[in-house]
C-alpha positions, 0 to 999 in steps of 0.5 A: 846206249852201249856198244856190245861189239863193233865189226868191221866187214872189210869186204862184201858182206851181208849188208852190202857189197862194200865195206861197213861197220856193224855195230851191236847196240844195246839201247838199255833202258831207253829201248822203249823210248822213240825221239818224239818222246824226249822233249827237246831232242829233235830240236837239238840234234837238228840244230847241232847237224843241220846238214842232215836235212840232206838225208833222205831216209825211207821217206825218199826226199830231202829232209826225209830223216828229220821227218822220221825224227818228228814222227818218232824213230829209235836210237840206233836208226839215229845213231846210223845217220849221225855217224853217216854224217860225221864221216861225211863232215870229217871228209870222207862222203858215205851214205849207206846205213842199216839199223835192224833189231835183233832177236834180243829185244832192245838190241840192234845191229847197225851197219854204216858204210865207211871208207877209212876204218879208224875214222869210222870207228872214231865217228861211230863212238862220237855218234854215240856220244852226240846222240846221248848228250841230245837225248840227256840234254847235255852240252856237245861241242859239234864243231870242236869234235868235227875239227878233231875228226878231220884232223884224224881223217888227214892222219888216217886216210890216204893222202891225195897222191896215193888216193889218186892212184888207188881211185884210178885203179879202182876205176879200171877194176883193179882190187887193192888192199892197204898194207899199213897205216901209211901209204903202202898199197897192193894193186891186184892180186897174186902173181899180177899184183904191183905195189905202190908207196905214194907216188913210187912203184915196186919198179922204183929202184932203191939205187935210183931213190938213193941217187935222187936223194943226193942232190950233188950226185943227182947234178953230176949225173945230169951234167953227163947226159946234157941236162942243164944244172946249176954250179955248186959244191958240198960245203963243210961249214958256214964259212965254206958255204960263204966261200962257195958263194964267192967262187960261183959269184952269189946269188945262191941257194943253200940246201941239204944235200940230202933233203926233200919237200923244200925243208931247209932250203934257202934261196937268192942269197947274196950277203954273208949274213944271208948265206950263214943263216941259210946254213944254219937252217939247213944244217938242222935238216941234215949234216951235209949241205951244198951251195949252188949257183941260184937261177932266176925264174919260176919254179916248175915241176914236171912229172915224168911217168915212164918216158913221158912228161904227163904233167907240169905246174908252176909253183908260186912262193907263199905270198901275202898282200897287206891290207894297212892294218893286220900284221903279217902274222894275222895276214899268214893266219887268214891265209891258212884258213882256207879249207884247202890248206892243212898241215901236211899233204892231205889236202890241196895246199899246205899251211904257210909256215912262219919259221926261221927261214920265213923270218929270214925272208921278211928280214930281207924285205924290212918286216917282221911277224908283227910288222904291218905292211901297207895296203896293196903291198905284196910280202914274200914268205919264203923264196922256194915255191915247195906246196909242203911250205905253202906255195901254190901250183898253176898247171902249165902242162900244155906249155912245155917246150919239147926240149924241156920235156925231153931233158926231163925224161933225160933226168928221170932215165939217168937217175933211173926212176920210172916215175920222177918229179923234175924241178926246173927253174926258168923264166919260160917254160915255153922256151928251151932251158939253154936259151934262157939259162934254165936248169934242173935243180933237183930230181924227186923219186916218189913225187907229190901229185897233188899239185897236178891233181888240184892246182890252184889254176888250170886244168887238173891232169890224170896223173893217177891213171897215167901211173896206173896205165904204166903198172898195168898196160894194155888194159890189164886188171891185176886179177888172177882167177878166183873161185869162192866156195860155200854151203852147209856141207861138201865145201872142203871137198869141192874146193880141194878138187876144183884146186886140184883140177886148176893145178892140172892146167899148170898153174900155181894155185893158192887154196884155203879150206878148213884143213889149212892153207895150200900154195901149190904142193906146200902147206902153209898152214894148219887148222881151220883156214876158211876165213878172210885172213887166210884168203887174204894170205893166198891173194897176196902171195906173188906165186899164186896164179889162181885162188881156190877159197873155201868161204865159211859163214863165220868169216863172212859174218865176222869180216866180210869177204877177202875180195871184192868180187870173184869169177865163180861162186859155188854154193853146194847146198843149205839143207837143214843148216849148220851153226844156226842160233849164232850171231843171230842167224836163227833160221835157214833163210838168214843163213842162206842170205850169209852164204849168198854174199859170195853170189853177190860178189860174182863178177858180171863176167863170171858165174854162180854154180848153184845147187838146183835141188836145194830151193834156198840155193836156187833162190840165189840166182836172181841176185847174181851179177853174172851168169848161173850154172846149175847143177844136179844129179837128176836131168829131170830136175825142173830148175835144171830143165827150165834154166837149159831151156832158157839157154842157161848152162847146167851140169847133171848125171846121165847113164852114170856119166857127168854131162855139161850142157849149155842150152841145147849143146851138151857132151858127156864129160866123164864116167863116174866109174872113172872118177875115184872120188864118187866110188863109181857114183855110188856115193851120192854126196861126192857125185854132187861135189864133182858136178859142182866142181866140174861146172866151177872149172867149166865156167873158168873155161878149163878144157874138157880134157884137163877137167877129165885129167883132174877128176881121174887123178883125185882120190878119195884118200886121206892125202887128197881128201882127208877126213872126207869118207875115207874107207879102211879095212882093220881087222876084218871090219870096214871103217868110214872116217868122215868129218860130217858134224851136222844133220844134213851131212850125217843123213847124206852118209846115211844114204850111202851106208844103206848100200853096205852089206854090214849087218852090224854098225858102230859109230864114234861121233860127237859135234860142236858145243856151239850147235843148238840142242835141237841140232845135237838131239837131232844127230843123236836121233839119226845115229840111234836109227842106223847104229847098233853101238854108239860111242859119244865123246867130247874133246876140243869143242866144248864152246861154252858147254859144260862137261858132259852137256854135249853127250847128254844132248846126244843121249836124249836123241839116241834114246829116241832111236829104234836100233841102237842097243849099246851107248858109251860116253867118252872124254877124248877123241883118241881114248874114244877111237883106241876103245872103239878099234879095241873092240870092233868086231870082224865084219862090222861097220864103223863110223869114226867121226874125224874131230880134228882131220889132221889128228885123225889122219896122223893117228891112222898113219901111225897105225899103218906104220906100226903095221896094225893090220889097217889099210885104205880101201875103196868102196868096191872092196868094202861092199863085198859082203862081210862075214856076220858077227854075232859073237858077244862082245865084252865091252857091251854098255846096255842102254841106260 
């Protein structure tokens, strides 16, 4: 069993509305073997992973998967369940999986839900190894591998502080995206986004953080606003530390001036030896050391968010209790077996460590790591109570005295922190600090939240929610309007038109399409940018106020969507399809399922805009979580009529005007004569694009007058809609420049061309090599039925085919055509274009396919600049009767 490829579908995808791994699994020689055919396999697997008894599988009850094993099931299905179970055992609970056979015998697509990609990929590989070991009756140490996966989970998953904030954001409907392998996360999109790094926000100032790191400066600032702090000063060396301890009358605390997490901190030191040992331990954490007066009492952490204390915990130092037979080291090892402890911050508590400071604390008690304390004897391992050094936390939020809370807020304010962990030492948190000699010893930026989330005793506090409330007040969700557009044809024009209309409203619009990435009027990238990577680039841009995203099938299959949900999903058409045969999408129904992903992702308050004239698109309506707007040119379309009768929204054409209807209510938006893109309504596919775009912005709540302004100002030019039915006049000939490259788009173009009075037609055309032979032949046949002369070229997009193979398939179709008289094959788009322009006849109609839109536009602009008698025209001028030309042409190539 081998993996052909493993794809991380990070957003809504073909399988589900959440992230999944899609593994293409080749069963090889085992393709005809099922689980009951391998002696001992079921018993080994069930004994290795007995917890899989909870998997219900298709049986629908506990033990369902084990029942499937006994009946007999294939390896890909087993792999699915084992991978899910390994992820759950590692600490990330997941439950969705699917295994489906591809069109290639013995090859399966296995989809597995995941939370963290790195961990999921590791679990998938271990699942393969485990299944093969059980299959081949080889040893496999399940416990050791699960432990390694747990350690990987600690390293790769979000820590408890970040996870708490992210979980709270998700509960509020705020989207998030992890920006690195650490704790940097963006919440929200575009200009509404906020960022966190653990418990720091993008409003946590660098200066405030620097102040908080400087313990001596912090002490001085707190004192200036009346917050009680310990007496102390920086020291130069160990002897100076002892002198400082004598000056302020020991006991003292020795700690790094710029430390964190309690590292290098030694407390309650009274003797010269203790102070010098404390200095030597602190100097390992930083060169600047301070000595402060020790304050008796318990260690408390108060969490300040905004201007309010929202949680408080008493932190107890790590302690073990003797049993009269175990050494201190053994007692510590036993404590560290608690599954809530780990080596880091990924769990409720951290391991208790027997380091230099711990050994010094033991020595003060007359003990060592090898000593055996008496039964019932408490042994202090460390004097400070930081969770990162093994301490435990007890919630005391409801016990904090109001004046103590006020002083904690004052401390955070004077430092300048929006979120702060204020450390207080006092005997009783229920009493004012000044009355009991209590102090604030530190103020921390980016405080750990786990002590408040899962205290060892007391009630957890919703600290993640409070931080999210601070960042997104008044119920804001951090979202900007997102419009996703997919289909077979018309995607780019519709995308550009929607973005243009939204820009009329004054918003900064982020746009992705097959021609690039645009933010407002700036083009940030070129080429095909219709995938999730480009969409993420728009959504992360802090200037974007609305996103309009062309969403192609390739990106959906390769990586899923770049967003969790959209406000409007537009599906232009499926027609005869395109790219069939790729990624095991072999028929129109599967292609429609891919395109439907954006409809599945519509927000409950959003809309799907669907083509009522395309049955496969109509079928998507029932899967939409929100509302539906149907569009069609013909108002008598039965789908349109039925939807409108049910008080649904529809858009259609009546009396050559765009009409918007909501149930019985309707209004005429604009005459097609005033919409340049449609050439007065004569170009039907552009009319459909206008209908879908109008429906989309209507669904977003754009006022009618702004929709009209957008439609009237969007021209069918190479500037606004490059390579999409641009018309030129050249030396008495009419040229149509269009990007269409599949049978559906070519047929739509032929419908428009029938209106042209030109007696002679000439085409320059190609298609990418990843199309099926039947699709290339079909396009050749269409060309042969409608054109007199055809140049077929090959250039950028061979995509695995041999040179000449694309042209050969086109010629096969062309030779079936009844009209074509001349065929020429050329390598290179520019050469083909130059050849065609040099030989086009006055009065002839020429279709010039834009192989690469930018290259085509730049070439045409260069001709205009060179005064080559070429200019852009509109359809009305093109439809003016040309002068027929039957003059023999020197470059005629007989049909072979």
